[in-house]
N, CA and C atoms as a LAMMPS dump frame, in Angstrom:
ITEM: TIMESTEP
0
ITEM: NUMBER OF ATOMS
354
ITEM: BOX BOUNDS ff ff ff
-5.0000000000000000e+02 5.0000000000000000e+02
-5.0000000000000000e+02 5.0000000000000000e+02
-5.0000000000000000e+02 5.0000000000000000e+02
ITEM: ATOMS id mol type element x y z
1 1 1 N 245.205 448.275 322.337
2 1 2 C 246.078 447.132 322.073
3 1 3 C 245.172 445.458 322.501
4 2 1 N 244.323 445.032 322.086
5 2 2 C 243.961 443.766 322.626
6 2 3 C 244.708 442.135 322.519
7 3 1 N 245.488 441.877 323.145
8 3 2 C 246.31 440.528 323.069
9 3 3 C 245.241 440.185 323.257
10 4 1 N 245.399 438.848 323.277
11 4 2 C 244.101 437.658 323.51
12 4 3 C 245.312 436.671 324.847
13 5 1 N 244.759 436.634 325.28
14 5 2 C 244.775 436.154 326.557
15 5 3 C 245.939 435.17 326.649
16 6 1 N 245.558 434.04 325.358
17 6 2 C 246.823 432.924 325.09
18 6 3 C 248.281 433.284 325.021
19 7 1 N 248.225 435.073 324.257
20 7 2 C 249.128 435.485 324.228
21 7 3 C 249.988 435.748 325.48
22 8 1 N 249.177 436.731 326.701
23 8 2 C 249.503 436.686 327.852
24 8 3 C 249.965 436.374 328.775
25 9 1 N 249.8 434.663 328.131
26 9 2 C 250.042 433.65 328.935
27 9 3 C 251.344 433.045 328.092
28 10 1 N 251.524 433.486 327.604
29 10 2 C 252.666 433.328 326.502
30 10 3 C 254.012 433.674 327.076
31 11 1 N 253.479 435.499 327.087
32 11 2 C 254.832 436.368 327.123
33 11 3 C 254.972 435.856 328.696
34 12 1 N 254.094 436.01 329.53
35 12 2 C 254.762 435.372 330.665
36 12 3 C 255.759 434.512 331.152
37 13 1 N 255.174 433.185 330.68
38 13 2 C 256.241 432.15 330.319
39 13 3 C 257.381 432.501 330.234
40 14 1 N 257.895 433.361 328.78
41 14 2 C 258.966 434.001 328.75
42 14 3 C 259.381 434.576 329.377
43 15 1 N 258.726 435.456 330.182
44 15 2 C 259.763 436.226 331.721
45 15 3 C 259.912 435.39 332.612
46 16 1 N 259.136 434.447 332.621
47 16 2 C 259.774 433.111 333.752
48 16 3 C 260.901 432.626 333.602
49 17 1 N 260.89 432.433 332.323
50 17 2 C 261.698 431.288 331.554
51 17 3 C 262.921 432.109 331.739
52 18 1 N 262.928 433.249 330.967
53 18 2 C 264.196 434.543 331.18
54 18 3 C 265.216 434.624 332.709
55 19 1 N 264.035 434.264 333.421
56 19 2 C 264.362 434.608 335
57 19 3 C 265.196 433.58 335.07
58 20 1 N 264.767 431.937 334.722
59 20 2 C 265.29 430.962 335.306
60 20 3 C 266.46 430.836 334.692
61 21 1 N 266.139 431.434 333.678
62 21 2 C 267.857 431.311 332.829
63 21 3 C 269.098 431.914 333.157
64 22 1 N 268.549 433.174 333.925
65 22 2 C 269.513 433.763 334.309
66 22 3 C 269.971 433.66 336.122
67 23 1 N 268.723 433.004 336.579
68 23 2 C 269.615 431.913 338.071
69 23 3 C 270.519 430.675 337.567
70 24 1 N 269.723 430.162 336.078
71 24 2 C 271.071 429.16 336.13
72 24 3 C 272.487 429.1 335.657
73 25 1 N 271.931 430.565 334.597
74 25 2 C 274.057 431.921 334.706
75 25 3 C 274.667 431.618 335.748
76 26 1 N 273.505 432.243 336.583
77 26 2 C 274.564 432.733 337.863
78 26 3 C 275.082 431.324 338.994
79 27 1 N 274.257 430.69 338.485
80 27 2 C 274.801 429.021 339.278
81 27 3 C 275.707 428.462 338.68
82 28 1 N 275.713 428.561 337.286
83 28 2 C 276.92 428.101 336.692
84 28 3 C 278.075 428.69 336.777
85 29 1 N 278.336 430.418 336.588
86 29 2 C 279.339 430.74 337.117
87 29 3 C 279.77 430.782 338.498
88 30 1 N 279.225 430.145 339.71
89 30 2 C 279.323 429.886 340.913
90 30 3 C 280.873 428.92 340.703
91 31 1 N 279.893 427.976 340.1
92 31 2 C 280.48 426.57 340.417
93 31 3 C 281.709 426.837 339.586
94 32 1 N 281.557 427.224 338.795
95 32 2 C 283.005 426.837 337.297
96 32 3 C 284.199 428.232 337.968
97 33 1 N 283.631 429.187 338.91
98 33 2 C 284.625 430.037 340.102
99 33 3 C 285.333 429.371 341.072
100 34 1 N 284.173 428.025 341.389
101 34 2 C 284.602 427.099 342.582
102 34 3 C 285.549 425.591 342.002
103 35 1 N 285.302 425.728 341.234
104 35 2 C 286.006 424.718 339.682
105 35 3 C 287.442 425.55 339.638
106 36 1 N 287.727 426.998 339.676
107 36 2 C 288.676 427.208 339.091
108 36 3 C 289.58 426.829 340.415
109 37 1 N 289.156 427.663 341.99
110 37 2 C 289.553 427.584 342.41
111 37 3 C 290.274 426.537 343.202
112 38 1 N 289.972 425.283 342.943
113 38 2 C 289.875 423.256 342.761
114 38 3 C 291.243 423.214 342.153
115 39 1 N 291.372 423.72 340.792
116 39 2 C 292.227 423.241 340.052
117 39 3 C 293.609 423.835 340.712
118 40 1 N 293.282 425.566 340.615
119 40 2 C 294.568 426.495 341.477
120 40 3 C 295.077 425.851 342.577
121 41 1 N 294.039 425.215 343.479
122 41 2 C 294.293 424.473 344.351
123 41 3 C 295.222 423.389 344.803
124 42 1 N 295.068 422.423 343.531
125 42 2 C 295.22 421.36 342.757
126 42 3 C 296.863 421.194 342.288
127 43 1 N 296.693 422.453 341.379
128 43 2 C 298.533 422.854 340.782
129 43 3 C 299.441 423.161 342.225
130 44 1 N 299.334 424.46 343.178
131 44 2 C 299.754 424.549 343.97
132 44 3 C 299.893 423.23 344.926
133 45 1 N 299.145 422.592 345.363
134 45 2 C 299.856 420.933 346.019
135 45 3 C 300.665 420.191 345.041
136 46 1 N 300.765 420.547 344.016
137 46 2 C 301.926 419.151 343.09
138 46 3 C 303.097 420.336 343.213
139 47 1 N 303.159 421.486 343.521
140 47 2 C 304.311 422.013 343.64
141 47 3 C 304.942 421.98 344.919
142 48 1 N 304.095 422.291 346.076
143 48 2 C 304.306 422.39 347.732
144 48 3 C 305.449 421.043 347.504
145 49 1 N 306.504 421.466 348.804
146 49 2 C 306.941 420.392 349.011
147 49 3 C 306.427 420.322 350.67
148 50 1 N 306.152 421.299 351.586
149 50 2 C 306.166 421.226 352.446
150 50 3 C 304.748 420.864 353.089
151 51 1 N 304.505 420.978 354.075
152 51 2 C 303.487 420.661 355.258
153 51 3 C 302.038 421.248 354.272
154 52 1 N 300.88 420.578 353.921
155 52 2 C 299.499 421.117 353.549
156 52 3 C 298.336 421.451 354.975
157 53 1 N 297.638 422.092 354.064
158 53 2 C 296.851 422.587 355.594
159 53 3 C 295.382 422.627 354.553
160 54 1 N 294.257 422.002 355.632
161 54 2 C 293.185 421.714 354.474
162 54 3 C 291.703 423.078 355.816
163 55 1 N 291.46 424.152 355.619
164 55 2 C 290.832 424.761 355.87
165 55 3 C 288.853 423.941 356.394
166 56 1 N 288.461 423.943 357.074
167 56 2 C 287.005 423.616 357.592
168 56 3 C 286.519 424.465 358.889
169 57 1 N 286.274 425.208 358.211
170 57 2 C 285.06 427.018 358.486
171 57 3 C 286.115 427.671 358.995
172 58 1 N 286.091 428.102 360.924
173 58 2 C 287.412 428.464 360.901
174 58 3 C 288.394 428.166 361.589
175 59 1 N 288.601 426.539 361.209
176 59 2 C 289.951 425.906 361.435
177 59 3 C 290.596 425.746 360.696
178 60 1 N 292.212 425.82 360.448
179 60 2 C 292.717 425.088 359.642
180 60 3 C 293.677 423.935 360.389
181 61 1 N 293.262 422.905 359.684
182 61 2 C 294.099 421.552 360.123
183 61 3 C 295.197 420.841 358.795
184 62 1 N 295.743 419.763 359.677
185 62 2 C 296.795 419.434 358.806
186 62 3 C 296.732 418.449 357.838
187 63 1 N 296.958 418.216 356.881
188 63 2 C 296.018 417.146 355.911
189 63 3 C 297.372 416.475 355.386
190 64 1 N 296.661 415.872 354.759
191 64 2 C 297.987 414.688 353.97
192 64 3 C 297.908 414.834 352.428
193 65 1 N 299.024 415.163 351.49
194 65 2 C 297.944 415.422 350.203
195 65 3 C 297.157 414.967 349.369
196 66 1 N 297.713 413.187 349.053
197 66 2 C 296.922 412.609 348.982
198 66 3 C 295.948 412.261 349.353
199 67 1 N 295.496 412.235 350.304
200 67 2 C 293.444 412.257 350.974
201 67 3 C 293.224 413.817 350.692
202 68 1 N 293.55 414.997 350.637
203 68 2 C 293.157 416.727 350.197
204 68 3 C 293.69 416.341 348.718
205 69 1 N 293.397 415.957 348.039
206 69 2 C 294.199 415.583 346.159
207 69 3 C 292.568 414.949 346.2
208 70 1 N 293.272 413.959 346.473
209 70 2 C 291.284 412.921 346.721
210 70 3 C 290.306 414.141 346.607
211 71 1 N 289.943 414.664 347.634
212 71 2 C 288.502 415.447 347.827
213 71 3 C 288.432 416.436 347.237
214 72 1 N 289.625 417.334 346.479
215 72 2 C 289.488 418.004 345.898
216 72 3 C 288.625 417.58 344.704
217 73 1 N 289.987 416.554 344.036
218 73 2 C 289.103 415.892 343.179
219 73 3 C 287.741 415.567 342.838
220 74 1 N 287.226 415.239 343.633
221 74 2 C 285.368 414.539 344.096
222 74 3 C 284.831 415.305 344.217
223 75 1 N 285.567 416.582 344.783
224 75 2 C 284.621 417.697 345.136
225 75 3 C 284.031 418.476 343.553
226 76 1 N 285.658 418.783 342.797
227 76 2 C 285.612 419.12 341.04
228 76 3 C 285.17 418.433 340.545
229 77 1 N 284.812 416.977 340.545
230 77 2 C 284.357 416.134 339.628
231 77 3 C 282.568 416.203 339.965
232 78 1 N 281.438 416.317 340.834
233 78 2 C 280.756 416.532 341.644
234 78 3 C 280.564 418.159 340.959
235 79 1 N 280.91 419.258 341.525
236 79 2 C 280.553 420.672 340.936
237 79 3 C 280.609 420.461 338.74
238 80 1 N 281.634 419.923 338.114
239 80 2 C 281.295 419.513 337.172
240 80 3 C 280.306 418.65 336.127
241 81 1 N 280.013 418.036 337.343
242 81 2 C 278.462 417.23 336.618
243 81 3 C 277.361 418.192 337.033
244 82 1 N 277.708 418.944 338.356
245 82 2 C 276.229 419.895 337.901
246 82 3 C 276.212 420.522 337.405
247 83 1 N 277.234 421.506 336.746
248 83 2 C 277.563 422.635 335.505
249 83 3 C 276.661 421.911 334.175
250 84 1 N 277.484 420.29 333.746
251 84 2 C 276.698 420.026 333.17
252 84 3 C 274.705 419.791 332.803
253 85 1 N 274.861 419.301 333.855
254 85 2 C 273.156 419.305 334.23
255 85 3 C 272.612 420.651 333.951
256 86 1 N 272.906 421.899 334.342
257 86 2 C 272.753 423.182 334.596
258 86 3 C 272.922 423.584 332.858
259 87 1 N 273.848 422.917 332.215
260 87 2 C 273.607 423.429 330.525
261 87 3 C 272.954 422.646 330.117
262 88 1 N 272.4 421.643 330.564
263 88 2 C 271.071 420.972 330.162
264 88 3 C 270.138 421.42 330.143
265 89 1 N 269.662 421.483 331.406
266 89 2 C 268.581 422.105 331.766
267 89 3 C 268.49 423.925 331.042
268 90 1 N 269.573 424.715 331.354
269 90 2 C 269.765 426.17 329.739
270 90 3 C 269.434 425.538 328.601
271 91 1 N 269.872 424.475 328.002
272 91 2 C 269.655 424.694 327.106
273 91 3 C 267.901 424.306 326.501
274 92 1 N 267.282 423.551 327.174
275 92 2 C 266.092 423.277 327.476
276 92 3 C 264.837 424.222 327.523
277 93 1 N 265.329 425.433 328.532
278 93 2 C 264.418 426.52 328.725
279 93 3 C 264.711 427.519 327.153
280 94 1 N 266.291 427.165 326.899
281 94 2 C 266.242 428.329 326.101
282 94 3 C 265.359 427.868 323.846
283 95 1 N 265.052 426.548 323.965
284 95 2 C 264.602 425.725 323.269
285 95 3 C 263.181 426.385 323.08
286 96 1 N 262.447 425.775 324.314
287 96 2 C 260.734 426.334 325.078
288 96 3 C 260.829 427.867 324.765
289 97 1 N 261.927 428.688 324.961
290 97 2 C 261.894 430.38 324.785
291 97 3 C 261.527 430.678 323.383
292 98 1 N 262.665 429.779 322.898
293 98 2 C 262.721 430.352 320.936
294 98 3 C 261.359 429.557 320.862
295 99 1 N 260.626 428.895 321.309
296 99 2 C 259.495 428.334 320.213
297 99 3 C 258.151 429.166 320.662
298 100 1 N 257.986 429.538 321.903
299 100 2 C 257.276 430.5 322.285
300 100 3 C 257.373 431.602 321.903
301 101 1 N 258.739 432.649 321.997
302 101 2 C 259.362 433.513 321.469
303 101 3 C 258.407 433.794 319.884
304 102 1 N 258.939 432.567 318.848
305 102 2 C 258.152 432.577 317.617
306 102 3 C 256.859 433.053 317.601
307 103 1 N 255.919 431.875 318.487
308 103 2 C 254.484 431.76 318.905
309 103 3 C 254.21 433.465 319.16
310 104 1 N 254.715 434.15 320.185
311 104 2 C 253.814 435.073 320.25
312 104 3 C 254.109 435.987 319.392
313 105 1 N 255.602 435.863 318.621
314 105 2 C 255.81 437.206 317.26
315 105 3 C 254.551 436.783 316.435
316 106 1 N 254.235 435.556 316.053
317 106 2 C 253.426 435.098 314.862
318 106 3 C 252.068 435.516 315.86
319 107 1 N 251.467 435.453 316.2
320 107 2 C 249.946 435.693 317.109
321 107 3 C 250.212 437.351 316.953
322 108 1 N 251.29 438.557 317.457
323 108 2 C 251.085 439.593 317.672
324 108 3 C 251.374 440.176 315.824
325 109 1 N 251.892 439.938 314.873
326 109 2 C 252.151 440.113 313.622
327 109 3 C 250.793 439.433 313.11
328 110 1 N 249.837 439.385 313.697
329 110 2 C 248.631 438.823 312.955
330 110 3 C 247.79 439.934 313.333
331 111 1 N 248 439.614 315.16
332 111 2 C 246.829 441.226 315.31
333 111 3 C 247.589 442.37 314.749
334 112 1 N 248.608 442.264 314.646
335 112 2 C 249.17 444.007 313.932
336 112 3 C 247.983 443.949 312.586
337 113 1 N 247.977 442.802 311.762
338 113 2 C 247.347 443.108 309.984
339 113 3 C 246.05 442.835 310.59
340 114 1 N 245.371 442.054 311.62
341 114 2 C 243.781 442.704 311.448
342 114 3 C 243.773 444.25 312.195
343 115 1 N 244.548 444.126 312.877
344 115 2 C 243.943 445.636 313.6
345 115 3 C 244.35 446.718 312.41
346 116 1 N 244.841 446.378 311.4
347 116 2 C 245.17 447.734 310.031
348 116 3 C 244.197 447.679 309.374
349 117 1 N 243.661 446.87 309.051
350 117 2 C 242.237 446.585 307.908
351 117 3 C 240.834 446.825 308.701
352 118 1 N 241.308 447.103 309.952
353 118 2 C 239.297 447.64 310.564
354 118 3 C 239.543 449.173 310.056
């Protein structure tokens, strides 16, 4: 089966896109898990009547509730922006992959039809 070089390059591009999509999915899941942790921390802080502590590296510091809440909300907002950016990139790659996949399938179909008629 002799596949044209162009088709082979498209197949290689599809494999690279799949690899990139897997990386995006992994990063997105990591960010989503961080967002969930932040949301849980914010909920716990609302119910907390005592002192609040913040862990920085290997050290725990006493912190003011408002300051820590503000920091967590800012971090959550940043993570939400990163997630949206990844989703946009993911969608664009998926569209490119669909286009390439249909082109490859067409070319393979043509190749199969031409091979049968020989």
